[in-house]
GUVONU-993007 format. One record per residue: residue in three letters; x, y, z of N, C-alpha, C in turn. Coordinates in steps of 0.1 Angstrom, whole numbers, plus 5000, padded with zeros to 4 digits. Example, Ala and Ser with C-alpha at 12.3 -4.5 7.8 and 13.67 -1.06 7.14 Angstrom:
BEGIN
<"Ala" <5132 4943 5078> <5123 4955 5078> <5132 4967 5078>>
<"Ser" <5128 4978 5071> <5137 4989 5071> <5129 5000 5079>>
# end
This chain:
BEGIN
<"Met" <5766 4761 6050> <5753 4772 6047> <5752 4781 6056>>
<"Asn" <5758 4772 6067> <5759 4790 6079> <5768 4800 6073>>
<"Arg" <5779 4795 6066> <5787 4803 6066> <5784 4817 6050>>
<"Leu" <5771 4807 6043> <5767 4813 6033> <5758 4825 6040>>
<"Ile" <5749 4821 6048> <5738 4826 6054> <5748 4841 6060>>
<"Ser" <5755 4837 6070> <5764 4848 6076> <5771 4859 6065>>
<"Ser" <5776 4851 6054> <5779 4861 6045> <5766 4872 6036>>
<"His" <5756 4864 6035> <5746 4875 6031> <5740 4886 6046>>
<"Lys" <5741 4882 6054> <5740 4891 6068> <5750 4899 6065>>
<"Trp" <5762 4900 6060> <5769 4910 6067> <5770 4917 6052>>
<"Ile" <5768 4911 6042> <5764 4920 6029> <5752 4931 6028>>
<"Leu" <5740 4922 6037> <5729 4930 6039> <5732 4944 6051>>
<"Ser" <5741 4939 6061> <5741 4949 6069> <5752 4966 6062>>
<"Leu" <5763 4964 6058> <5770 4969 6049> <5756 4977 6043>>
<"Ala" <5752 4975 6032> <5741 4982 6023> <5731 4985 6025>>
<"Phe" <5727 4983 6042> <5719 4990 6054> <5729 5004 6051>>
<"Ile" <5739 5006 6057> <5750 5010 6067> <5748 5022 6051>>
<"Gly" <5750 5017 6040> <5754 5025 6029> <5741 5036 6024>>
<"Phe" <5730 5033 6029> <5720 5034 6028> <5716 5048 6040>>
<"Gly" <5722 5043 6049> <5724 5053 6058> <5730 5062 6061>>
<"Leu" <5743 5062 6050> <5752 5072 6051> <5747 5085 6043>>
<"Ala" <5741 5072 6036> <5733 5086 6018> <5721 5095 6021>>
<"Ala" <5713 5087 6030> <5703 5096 6035> <5709 5109 6042>>
<"His" <5720 5103 6054> <5724 5115 6058> <5735 5126 6052>>
<"Ala" <5740 5123 6038> <5752 5128 6032> <5751 5145 6036>>
<"Gln" <5756 5151 6033> <5757 5165 6031> <5755 5173 6017>>
<"Ala" <5745 5183 6020> <5743 5186 6003> <5746 5201 6004>>
<"Leu" <5757 5197 5998> <5762 5213 5991> <5757 5219 5982>>
<"Thr" <5761 5235 5976> <5760 5240 5966> <5769 5248 5968>>
<"Pro" <5767 5252 5952> <5777 5265 5953> <5783 5278 5961>>
<"Glu" <5766 5280 5968> <5767 5287 5974> <5773 5289 5989>>
<"Asp" <5773 5278 5992> <5785 5272 6004> <5797 5279 6000>>
<"Asp" <5804 5279 5987> <5820 5275 5983> <5827 5270 5996>>
<"Gly" <5823 5259 6003> <5830 5252 6002> <5830 5238 6005>>
<"Ile" <5835 5231 6018> <5832 5220 6019> <5819 5213 6033>>
<"Val" <5817 5229 6039> <5808 5223 6050> <5798 5233 6047>>
<"Pro" <5787 5230 6049> <5771 5238 6044> <5772 5249 6053>>
<"Arg" <5770 5261 6047> <5769 5272 6054> <5758 5278 6066>>
<"Glu" <5747 5269 6053> <5733 5275 6062> <5730 5260 6071>>
<"Gly" <5714 5260 6079> <5709 5253 6086> <5716 5245 6098>>
<"Asp" <5714 5233 6102> <5719 5230 6113> <5736 5221 6120>>
<"Leu" <5741 5221 6100> <5756 5222 6101> <5760 5230 6097>>
<"Gly" <5756 5243 6097> <5762 5258 6093> <5773 5258 6100>>
<"Leu" <5779 5268 6099> <5786 5276 6103> <5791 5275 6120>>
<"His" <5800 5268 6123> <5800 5272 6142> <5795 5290 6142>>
<"Tyr" <5806 5298 6138> <5806 5311 6142> <5788 5321 6143>>
<"Gln" <5780 5314 6129> <5767 5323 6130> <5759 5319 6140>>
<"Asn" <5759 5304 6144> <5751 5310 6159> <5753 5311 6172>>
<"Ser" <5769 5317 6171> <5773 5315 6183> <5767 5326 6193>>
<"Arg" <5768 5326 6202> <5761 5335 6213> <5773 5338 6219>>
<"Val" <5772 5355 6229> <5780 5358 6239> <5781 5352 6251>>
<"Ile" <5794 5351 6257> <5793 5350 6268> <5792 5353 6278>>
<"Pro" <5783 5354 6288> <5778 5363 6297> <5794 5365 6310>>
<"Tyr" <5799 5380 6311> <5807 5384 6325> <5804 5377 6332>>
<"Pro" <5814 5372 6341> <5812 5359 6353> <5804 5372 6365>>
<"Phe" <5802 5367 6369> <5793 5386 6383> <5804 5385 6393>>
<"Leu" <5802 5402 6393> <5812 5408 6401> <5806 5419 6408>>
<"Arg" <5810 5414 6424> <5809 5425 6431> <5820 5436 6431>>
<"Gln" <5812 5446 6438> <5822 5459 6441> <5830 5454 6449>>
<"Asp" <5833 5447 6462> <5835 5443 6474> <5851 5432 6470>>
<"Asp" <5848 5429 6455> <5856 5416 6452> <5866 5422 6445>>
<"Ile" <5869 5437 6441> <5876 5449 6432> <5885 5450 6443>>
<"Phe" <5902 5447 6442> <5904 5451 6455> <5909 5462 6450>>
<"Trp" <5915 5460 6435> <5921 5474 6431> <5917 5476 6411>>
<"Ser" <5920 5491 6408> <5918 5487 6395> <5922 5500 6389>>
<"Thr" <5923 5499 6376> <5929 5512 6370> <5925 5512 6354>>
<"Arg" <5920 5523 6350> <5918 5531 6340> <5927 5533 6326>>
<"His" <5925 5523 6313> <5939 5529 6300> <5927 5534 6293>>
<"Trp" <5931 5540 6280> <5928 5542 6267> <5942 5539 6260>>
<"Glu" <5939 5527 6247> <5946 5526 6240> <5945 5529 6226>>
<"Arg" <5957 5526 6220> <5958 5532 6207> <5959 5516 6197>>
<"Ile" <5951 5509 6190> <5954 5500 6181> <5960 5504 6169>>
<"Asp" <5968 5503 6166> <5973 5506 6148> <5972 5496 6138>>
<"Val" <5962 5502 6130> <5964 5491 6122> <5963 5482 6110>>
<"Arg" <5978 5497 6111> <5990 5493 6101> <5999 5481 6107>>
<"Glu" <6000 5476 6118> <6010 5461 6124> <6003 5455 6119>>
<"Lys" <6013 5450 6112> <6010 5432 6105> <5999 5423 6116>>
<"Ile" <6002 5426 6131> <5995 5419 6143> <5979 5420 6138>>
<"Asn" <5981 5434 6140> <5968 5438 6136> <5955 5441 6125>>
<"His" <5961 5432 6116> <5960 5432 6101> <5939 5428 6100>>
<"Pro" <5945 5415 6111> <5927 5409 6111> <5917 5419 6115>>
<"Leu" <5920 5431 6119> <5908 5441 6127> <5911 5450 6116>>
<"Tyr" <5919 5449 6105> <5917 5458 6093> <5913 5449 6079>>
<"Tyr" <5917 5443 6074> <5913 5435 6064> <5896 5427 6063>>
<"Pro" <5890 5423 6057> <5891 5428 6041> <5888 5441 6041>>
<"Ile" <5892 5450 6029> <5888 5464 6026> <5875 5457 6022>>
<"Gln" <5869 5453 6012> <5857 5449 6008> <5850 5435 6013>>
<"Pro" <5838 5438 6016> <5839 5426 6027> <5838 5411 6013>>
<"Leu" <5834 5401 6018> <5839 5389 6012> <5823 5379 6021>>
<"Pro" <5825 5370 6013> <5811 5360 6015> <5811 5354 6029>>
<"Asp" <5821 5354 6032> <5824 5350 6049> <5831 5352 6055>>
<"Arg" <5836 5369 6053> <5839 5376 6063> <5837 5393 6060>>
<"Lys" <5843 5401 6071> <5841 5413 6068> <5850 5420 6076>>
<"Ser" <5856 5429 6077> <5862 5437 6087> <5856 5445 6095>>
<"Leu" <5864 5443 6106> <5859 5451 6121> <5851 5464 6118>>
<"Phe" <5853 5474 6113> <5846 5488 6108> <5833 5482 6101>>
<"Ser" <5833 5473 6092> <5818 5471 6084> <5814 5464 6092>>
<"Ala" <5815 5452 6098> <5808 5448 6106> <5804 5457 6117>>
<"Leu" <5806 5465 6122> <5801 5472 6135> <5791 5484 6127>>
<"Ile" <5793 5488 6113> <5786 5498 6107> <5775 5491 6101>>
<"Asp" <5774 5483 6097> <5766 5470 6096> <5752 5467 6106>>
<"Gly" <5763 5466 6120> <5757 5463 6127> <5743 5477 6132>>
<"Ile" <5748 5482 6132> <5744 5506 6138> <5734 5505 6125>>
<"Val" <5736 5504 6115> <5726 5511 6102> <5720 5504 6098>>
<"Glu" <5722 5489 6093> <5717 5481 6087> <5709 5468 6100>>
<"Glu" <5716 5469 6109> <5711 5452 6113> <5699 5458 6128>>
<"Gly" <5704 5471 6131> <5702 5480 6142> <5702 5469 6153>>
<"Gln" <5716 5460 6155> <5718 5450 6168> <5725 5462 6180>>
<"Ile" <5735 5470 6174> <5739 5477 6180> <5733 5494 6182>>
<"Thr" <5732 5498 6198> <5719 5508 6197> <5728 5518 6201>>
<"Glu" <5741 5513 6217> <5747 5521 6226> <5757 5527 6219>>
<"Val" <5754 5539 6210> <5766 5543 6201> <5769 5557 6210>>
<"Phe" <5776 5568 6208> <5783 5578 6213> <5794 5586 6204>>
<"Arg" <5792 5599 6210> <5799 5611 6207> <5814 5609 6207>>
<"Asp" <5814 5607 6221> <5822 5609 6234> <5827 5600 6244>>
<"Asp" <5842 5595 6244> <5845 5584 6256> <5836 5584 6270>>
<"Lys" <5828 5594 6275> <5824 5594 6290> <5810 5591 6284>>
<"Phe" <5804 5588 6273> <5790 5578 6270> <5778 5591 6274>>
<"Thr" <5780 5601 6273> <5769 5612 6275> <5764 5617 6267>>
<"Leu" <5768 5615 6251> <5762 5622 6241> <5758 5608 6231>>
<"Pro" <5743 5604 6233> <5742 5592 6225> <5740 5603 6205>>
<"Leu" <5744 5592 6199> <5736 5592 6187> <5727 5583 6182>>
<"Ser" <5722 5590 6172> <5710 5579 6162> <5719 5572 6152>>
<"Pro" <5712 5560 6150> <5714 5557 6132> <5714 5564 6123>>
<"Ser" <5708 5573 6123> <5705 5585 6109> <5723 5592 6112>>
<"Glu" <5724 5599 6127> <5733 5604 6126> <5748 5600 6120>>
<"Ile" <5748 5588 6125> <5758 5577 6121> <5759 5572 6106>>
<"Glu" <5753 5574 6104> <5751 5575 6085> <5755 5588 6080>>
<"Gln" <5748 5597 6087> <5753 5614 6080> <5766 5614 6080>>
<"Ser" <5774 5605 6090> <5785 5612 6096> <5796 5599 6088>>
<"Val" <5791 5592 6082> <5800 5578 6073> <5796 5588 6060>>
<"Phe" <5787 5594 6054> <5785 5597 6043> <5784 5609 6035>>
<"Lys" <5791 5618 6034> <5792 5634 6031> <5791 5638 6017>>
<"Ile" <5776 5650 6016> <5776 5649 6005> <5781 5669 6002>>
<"Asn" <5794 5664 5994> <5793 5682 5986> <5787 5682 5974>>
<"Ala" <5788 5697 5979> <5777 5702 5967> <5786 5713 5958>>
<"Ile" <5787 5710 5945> <5798 5718 5937> <5788 5727 5928>>
<"Thr" <5790 5736 5934> <5784 5748 5927> <5787 5753 5920>>
<"Asp" <5782 5764 5908> <5788 5768 5897> <5796 5787 5897>>
<"Pro" <5807 5784 5892> <5817 5791 5900> <5809 5807 5894>>
<"Asp" <5801 5810 5888> <5796 5823 5882> <5789 5825 5890>>
<"Asn" <5781 5814 5895> <5764 5817 5903> <5774 5807 5914>>
<"Pro" <5776 5813 5925> <5769 5803 5940> <5770 5797 5945>>
<"Met" <5754 5803 5943> <5741 5798 5948> <5733 5787 5938>>
<"Asp" <5738 5784 5926> <5736 5772 5917> <5740 5764 5919>>
<"Thr" <5741 5753 5920> <5743 5735 5925> <5745 5733 5912>>
<"Leu" <5758 5724 5905> <5754 5720 5894> <5756 5700 5898>>
<"Thr" <5763 5698 5907> <5760 5683 5911> <5767 5685 5923>>
<"Thr" <5761 5670 5926> <5765 5668 5944> <5775 5654 5941>>
<"Asp" <5785 5654 5949> <5794 5648 5951> <5797 5638 5964>>
<"Thr" <5795 5625 5964> <5791 5615 5978> <5808 5608 5984>>
<"Leu" <5812 5616 5992> <5822 5607 5997> <5819 5594 6012>>
<"Gln" <5823 5588 6011> <5819 5577 6019> <5833 5572 6024>>
<"Ile" <5834 5572 6039> <5838 5567 6052> <5839 5546 6050>>
<"Lys" <5850 5542 6048> <5851 5535 6046> <5861 5526 6054>>
<"Ser" <5865 5511 6051> <5872 5505 6061> <5886 5509 6058>>
<"Asn" <5892 5512 6047> <5905 5519 6042> <5907 5529 6047>>
<"Ser" <5898 5538 6051> <5898 5553 6058> <5905 5546 6077>>
<"Val" <5901 5537 6083> <5908 5530 6094> <5921 5537 6095>>
<"Val" <5925 5544 6105> <5942 5545 6109> <5943 5533 6122>>
<"Tyr" <5935 5539 6135> <5940 5534 6145> <5923 5527 6151>>
<"Trp" <5922 5521 6160> <5911 5513 6167> <5914 5518 6184>>
<"Gln" <5906 5527 6191> <5912 5532 6204> <5900 5524 6211>>
<"Ile" <5904 5517 6224> <5899 5513 6232> <5904 5519 6243>>
<"Lys" <5888 5518 6257> <5890 5521 6266> <5885 5509 6275>>
<"Ser" <5894 5505 6286> <5888 5495 6292> <5899 5495 6311>>
<"Asp" <5893 5486 6321> <5891 5489 6331> <5904 5473 6333>>
<"Trp" <5914 5476 6343> <5920 5460 6347> <5919 5465 6361>>
<"Tyr" <5914 5452 6367> <5912 5451 6382> <5916 5440 6388>>
<"Phe" <5922 5438 6400> <5924 5430 6404> <5910 5421 6414>>
<"Asp" <5909 5406 6410> <5891 5404 6417> <5901 5391 6426>>
<"Lys" <5898 5395 6439> <5907 5391 6453> <5892 5373 6456>>
<"Gln" <5884 5375 6449> <5877 5361 6450> <5881 5351 6438>>
<"Arg" <5883 5354 6432> <5890 5345 6420> <5909 5348 6419>>
<"Gly" <5915 5355 6427> <5927 5357 6423> <5933 5358 6415>>
<"Glu" <5927 5372 6404> <5934 5370 6392> <5936 5387 6389>>
<"Met" <5942 5390 6380> <5942 5402 6372> <5933 5404 6357>>
<"Lys" <5925 5406 6356> <5913 5406 6346> <5916 5426 6342>>
<"Asn" <5910 5420 6328> <5910 5435 6317> <5895 5429 6311>>
<"Arg" <5887 5443 6313> <5873 5445 6303> <5871 5456 6300>>
<"Ile" <5870 5453 6281> <5868 5465 6277> <5856 5473 6281>>
<"Ile" <5852 5485 6275> <5844 5494 6278> <5840 5499 6265>>
<"Gly" <5849 5503 6264> <5848 5513 6247> <5852 5512 6237>>
<"Ile" <5849 5512 6226> <5858 5507 6213> <5857 5526 6201>>
<"Ala" <5863 5526 6197> <5860 5537 6185> <5872 5535 6176>>
<"Pro" <5863 5540 6159> <5875 5539 6152> <5879 5553 6149>>
<"Val" <5889 5554 6151> <5894 5568 6141> <5898 5569 6128>>
<"Val" <5897 5579 6123> <5893 5574 6105> <5905 5589 6100>>
<"Arg" <5902 5590 6086> <5910 5598 6082> <5902 5608 6077>>
<"Asp" <5900 5621 6074> <5894 5631 6068> <5889 5632 6050>>
<"Leu" <5878 5631 6050> <5874 5625 6038> <5885 5638 6028>>
<"Glu" <5882 5649 6035> <5888 5658 6024> <5905 5660 6033>>
<"Asn" <5908 5658 6041> <5922 5662 6048> <5928 5650 6051>>
<"Glu" <5934 5642 6045> <5938 5629 6053> <5951 5631 6062>>
<"Ser" <5954 5643 6062> <5966 5646 6077> <5955 5641 6089>>
<"Val" <5944 5647 6086> <5934 5651 6100> <5930 5639 6104>>
<"Thr" <5928 5629 6115> <5925 5617 6116> <5914 5622 6136>>
<"Tyr" <5904 5617 6133> <5897 5619 6144> <5887 5604 6146>>
<"Pro" <5884 5604 6162> <5878 5594 6164> <5861 5594 6161>>
<"Leu" <5857 5588 6153> <5842 5587 6145> <5829 5587 6149>>
<"Phe" <5830 5578 6162> <5823 5573 6173> <5827 5564 6180>>
<"Trp" <5823 5569 6195> <5820 5556 6208> <5813 5547 6208>>
<"Ile" <5814 5532 6205> <5808 5520 6209> <5807 5517 6224>>
<"Trp" <5796 5521 6226> <5792 5510 6247> <5798 5494 6238>>
<"Phe" <5810 5489 6241> <5817 5476 6240> <5805 5465 6247>>
<"Pro" <5803 5465 6259> <5790 5454 6256> <5780 5453 6247>>
<"Asp" <5774 5464 6243> <5763 5462 6237> <5766 5458 6223>>
<"Ala" <5778 5456 6218> <5789 5457 6207> <5791 5438 6205>>
<"Arg" <5791 5432 6216> <5793 5420 6216> <5790 5409 6208>>
<"Gln" <5775 5408 6209> <5768 5402 6199> <5768 5403 6183>>
<"Val" <5776 5413 6183> <5778 5411 6166> <5789 5412 6164>>
<"Leu" <5802 5412 6174> <5813 5409 6175> <5817 5393 6174>>
<"Ala" <5808 5389 6182> <5811 5368 6184> <5800 5367 6172>>
<"Thr" <5795 5371 6161> <5793 5361 6151> <5801 5365 6136>>
<"His" <5807 5373 6140> <5820 5377 6126> <5832 5372 6130>>
<"Val" <5837 5365 6120> <5853 5363 6120> <5862 5370 6117>>
<"Ala" <5874 5367 6121> <5886 5371 6115> <5896 5365 6105>>
<"Tyr" <5906 5367 6099> <5912 5353 6088> <5924 5352 6101>>
<"Asn" <5924 5345 6097> <5936 5332 6105> <5947 5322 6102>>
<"Pro" <5962 5335 6096> <5972 5332 6090> <5978 5318 6093>>
<"Tyr" <5972 5310 6101> <5978 5301 6106> <5971 5289 6101>>
<"Asn" <5956 5292 6106> <5946 5277 6105> <5931 5283 6097>>
<"Asn" <5933 5282 6089> <5917 5288 6082> <5906 5284 6085>>
<"Gln" <5912 5270 6094> <5895 5267 6100> <5892 5268 6116>>
<"Gln" <5903 5271 6120> <5904 5278 6133> <5898 5294 6136>>
<"Arg" <5890 5300 6130> <5891 5315 6128> <5883 5317 6144>>
<"Leu" <5887 5328 6145> <5887 5338 6161> <5876 5348 6156>>
<"Thr" <5864 5346 6163> <5857 5359 6163> <5864 5367 6167>>
<"Phe" <5859 5385 6166> <5865 5398 6170> <5863 5400 6187>>
<"Asp" <5852 5393 6188> <5849 5388 6203> <5857 5384 6210>>
<"Gln" <5863 5371 6212> <5877 5360 6215> <5888 5373 6210>>
<"Ile" <5886 5375 6201> <5903 5390 6197> <5902 5396 6207>>
<"Phe" <5893 5407 6211> <5899 5414 6221> <5893 5408 6233>>
<"His" <5888 5397 6236> <5888 5395 6251> <5902 5388 6254>>
<"Leu" <5908 5382 6244> <5924 5377 6244> <5928 5383 6245>>
<"Arg" <5931 5397 6240> <5939 5409 6237> <5948 5403 6227>>
<"Met" <5944 5394 6215> <5952 5391 6207> <5951 5404 6194>>
<"Phe" <5962 5418 6203> <5965 5427 6191> <5979 5437 6201>>
<"Asn" <5982 5447 6193> <5995 5450 6201> <5988 5470 6199>>
<"Ser" <5993 5472 6212> <5982 5487 6212> <5997 5492 6219>>
<"Val" <5992 5503 6223> <5997 5518 6231> <5989 5523 6237>>
<"Ile" <5995 5528 6252> <5988 5534 6261> <5990 5547 6259>>
<"Tyr" <5977 5558 6253> <5979 5568 6253> <5974 5578 6263>>
<"Lys" <5965 5572 6276> <5963 5577 6283> <5962 5565 6292>>
<"Glu" <5957 5574 6312> <5958 5562 6322> <5950 5580 6333>>
<"Asp" <5938 5567 6338> <5933 5576 6346> <5940 5583 6352>>
<"Asn" <5940 5598 6357> <5954 5605 6363> <5941 5613 6370>>
<"Thr" <5947 5620 6377> <5943 5635 6389> <5940 5643 6373>>
<"Tyr" <5948 5652 6364> <5945 5661 6357> <5938 5658 6346>>
<"Asp" <5933 5643 6345> <5927 5640 6333> <5938 5648 6321>>
<"Arg" <5945 5641 6318> <5957 5644 6309> <5959 5634 6301>>
<"Thr" <5963 5633 6288> <5969 5622 6280> <5986 5619 6283>>
<"Val" <5987 5611 6276> <6005 5612 6277> <6008 5623 6267>>
<"Ala" <6008 5628 6261> <6011 5635 6254> <6012 5650 6256>>
<"Asp" <6004 5652 6267> <5999 5662 6269> <6013 5664 6279>>
<"Tyr" <6024 5657 6292> <6033 5658 6296> <6044 5654 6292>>
<"Lys" <6042 5647 6280> <6053 5642 6272> <6057 5640 6257>>
<"Arg" <6062 5658 6259> <6059 5667 6248> <6072 5668 6239>>
<"Ala" <6082 5662 6244> <6096 5661 6239> <6095 5654 6226>>
<"Ser" <6092 5644 6225> <6094 5634 6210> <6082 5627 6212>>
<"Ala" <6079 5614 6205> <6075 5608 6197> <6082 5589 6205>>
<"Met" <6093 5594 6205> <6096 5581 6212> <6095 5583 6233>>
<"Asp" <6096 5594 6237> <6090 5599 6247> <6083 5592 6255>>
<"Gln" <6068 5596 6247> <6056 5590 6246> <6053 5575 6245>>
<"Leu" <6066 5567 6238> <6063 5556 6235> <6066 5547 6246>>
<"Leu" <6075 5553 6254> <6085 5548 6267> <6077 5548 6276>>
<"Glu" <6065 5560 6281> <6064 5569 6290> <6048 5553 6289>>
<"Ala" <6043 5546 6279> <6035 5539 6278> <6038 5527 6283>>
<"Gln" <6052 5526 6278> <6054 5511 6282> <6057 5508 6296>>
<"Arg" <6063 5517 6301> <6068 5520 6318> <6050 5518 6325>>
<"Ile" <6042 5523 6320> <6027 5524 6323> <6023 5503 6321>>
<"Lys" <6031 5500 6310> <6022 5487 6314> <6037 5472 6323>>
<"Glu" <6045 5482 6322> <6054 5472 6327> <6051 5473 6345>>
<"Arg" <6045 5483 6347> <6042 5488 6361> <6030 5482 6367>>
<"Leu" <6017 5479 6356> <6008 5473 6357> <6010 5457 6358>>
<"Arg" <6022 5457 6352> <6022 5437 6353> <6034 5434 6365>>
<"Asn" <6044 5445 6371> <6048 5445 6384> <6040 5445 6398>>
<"Tyr" <6029 5453 6392> <6021 5453 6404> <6012 5441 6405>>
<"Glu" <6012 5430 6395> <6000 5423 6394> <6012 5410 6404>>
<"His" <6022 5411 6400> <6034 5401 6402> <6033 5406 6421>>
<"Asp" <6036 5417 6424> <6039 5418 6440> <6029 5416 6445>>
<"Leu" <6017 5413 6440> <6004 5408 6450> <6007 5391 6453>>
<"Trp" <6014 5385 6449> <6017 5371 6447> <6028 5371 6456>>
<"Glu" <6023 5358 6472> <6031 5354 6475> <6033 5340 6480>>
<"Phe" <6045 5335 6480> <6048 5322 6482> <6055 5319 6490>>
# end
């Protein structure tokens, strides 16, 4: 009799557990396009991510620093996560699309400038005008008569490079060499002459971190562990070439290495090696 009562209790316990699991089951819809809901408390992590603030840094703690300007070629395979997809997908955008939407549509990025010294600010309307170009087609017989207009738009596939401006510094309080990105700029092809490239604008990087932290890039090794653009830049998971180092003459590498592009690449590598050797020389055992 006792065994029978115990078995009934066990069955009732399993039933209650089953009802509890059913009550807390995930409600998926076709819009989720996956096995985890995209919205609500159980949504994707990166959608609710927040920017990790920079650690407090005193001027007296900076033992040494230097400034670099780097070029990230999106045609290299390691840099493809910063370039694709060309057309936005439901779960991710390219870096260019994320930043343009953050400036023009969402208004989350406001610190946008013409130059890398951040002295000439740009308004969202000016940025939109630089992205969309309207060409007027006139009548050959009457140049003053406009027949129609053609709208050209700079898209993700127009980006050739990303330029970043960053400071390397040795923090004696923490005993480590660190890098902090200051600015970022897309270098695009001219819509009317593809042989011409130019930086579209410069963004004050700290102002764009929230947008970068809520957009992810594709991870070819694990689709579940995607990194946000903010993580990619702070972990420096890209390949770049230094095209300028802070110097007395304010000149680029191409200004004093004019013989060939190979000489410029070797000079960029020499600057990297000098930075690495400097950090190693600071340690004493």
